[in-house]
C-alpha positions in Angstrom: -205.3 59.0 -61.8 -204.0 59.1 -65.3 -201.2 61.4 -66.1 -201.3 63.2 -69.5 -197.7 61.8 -70.4 -199.5 58.1 -70.1 -201.9 59.2 -72.7 -199.4 60.5 -75.1 -197.2 57.2 -74.7 -199.8 55.2 -75.4 -201.0 56.9 -78.6 -197.3 56.8 -79.6 -197.2 53.0 -78.9 -200.6 52.5 -81.1 -199.3 54.5 -84.0 -196.1 52.5 -84.1 -198.0 49.2 -83.7 -200.1 50.5 -86.8 -197.1 51.4 -88.7 -195.5 47.7 -88.0 -198.7 45.8 -88.3 -201.0 47.5 -90.8 -198.7 48.8 -93.3 -200.1 47.9 -96.7 -196.8 48.3 -98.5 -195.8 45.9 -100.9 -192.3 44.2 -100.9 -191.9 44.6 -104.5 -192.6 48.5 -104.4 -190.1 48.8 -101.2 -187.4 46.8 -102.7 -187.3 48.7 -106.2 -186.3 51.8 -104.2 -182.4 52.4 -104.0 -181.1 52.2 -100.4 -184.0 49.9 -99.3 -183.1 46.2 -99.2 -185.2 43.5 -97.1 -182.8 43.8 -94.3 -183.7 47.3 -93.9 -187.5 46.9 -94.4 -187.3 44.2 -91.4 -184.9 46.7 -89.7 -187.8 49.3 -90.1 -190.3 46.9 -88.6 -188.1 46.0 -85.8 -187.5 49.5 -84.9 -191.3 50.4 -85.0 -191.9 47.5 -82.9 -189.0 48.5 -80.4 -190.4 52.0 -80.4 -193.7 50.8 -79.2 -192.5 48.3 -76.5 -190.2 51.1 -75.2 -193.3 53.5 -74.9 -195.2 50.7 -73.2 -192.4 50.0 -70.8 -192.2 54.1 -70.1 -195.8 53.9 -69.0 -194.8 51.6 -66.2 -191.7 53.4 -65.3 -193.6 56.3 -63.6 -192.4 55.6 -60.1 -188.9 56.3 -61.0 -189.1 59.4 -63.2 -185.6 60.0 -64.1 -185.3 56.5 -65.7 -188.6 57.2 -67.4 -187.2 60.6 -68.5 -184.0 58.8 -69.9 -185.8 55.9 -71.7 -188.2 58.5 -73.5 -185.3 60.6 -74.8 -183.3 57.5 -75.9 -186.7 56.5 -77.6 -187.1 60.1 -79.2 -183.3 59.6 -80.6 -184.2 56.4 -82.1 -187.4 58.0 -83.8 -185.3 61.0 -85.1 -182.7 58.7 -86.8 -185.0 56.5 -88.4 -187.3 59.5 -89.4 -184.0 61.0 -91.0 -183.0 57.6 -92.7 -186.6 57.1 -94.3 -187.1 60.6 -95.5 -183.5 60.5 -97.0 -184.4 57.5 -98.9 -187.9 58.9 -100.0 -186.3 62.3 -101.4 -183.5 60.3 -102.9 -186.0 58.1 -104.8 -188.5 60.6 -105.5 -191.0 58.3 -104.1 -194.4 58.4 -102.2 -194.5 54.9 -101.0 -193.2 55.8 -97.7 -195.4 58.8 -97.2 -197.3 56.7 -94.5 -194.5 55.2 -92.6 -193.0 59.0 -92.5 -196.1 60.5 -91.2 -196.5 57.9 -88.6 -193.0 58.2 -87.0 -193.2 61.8 -87.1 -196.6 61.6 -85.2 -194.9 59.1 -82.8 -192.0 61.5 -82.3 -194.3 64.4 -81.6 -196.4 62.4 -79.0 -193.2 61.2 -77.4 -191.7 64.9 -77.3 -194.9 66.4 -75.7 -194.5 63.4 -73.2 -190.9 64.2 -72.6 -192.0 67.7 -71.8 -194.6 66.7 -69.3 -192.4 64.2 -67.6 -189.6 66.9 -67.1 -192.4 69.1 -65.6 -193.3 66.5 -63.1 -189.5 66.2 -62.2 -189.0 69.7 -61.7 -192.3 69.9 -59.6 -190.9 67.2 -57.4 -187.6 68.8 -57.1 -189.2 72.2 -56.2 -191.4 70.4 -53.4 -188.2 68.7 -51.8 -186.5 72.0 -51.7 -189.4 73.3 -49.7 -188.9 70.8 -47.0 
């Protein structure tokens, strides 16, 4: 049986892989932006892949929902921090080059937040059934 949070985590991972591998941004355009260096571009690629890998890991942590819940919340924090960083760089430079990565990270964060909500519902349901025993 497929749980709905699995679908949300899978969609979030696919979006992250798409950001990391199919981004058509040129290094020349990115390096001309203040605040972005080649190191931070590689860091952005690394965080997108790390977010995707954590989402895939979270799918397989369904047996221990408390660990799954903690890793999803950690992943949400990573998404939020990188989103703030990229939005700040885009606003500071008045550039639309980073629009696609910003939208991708925002969608990943939304799907991950919805998965977090559903995982919390599962935890609460299991805790309430344990109280009835």
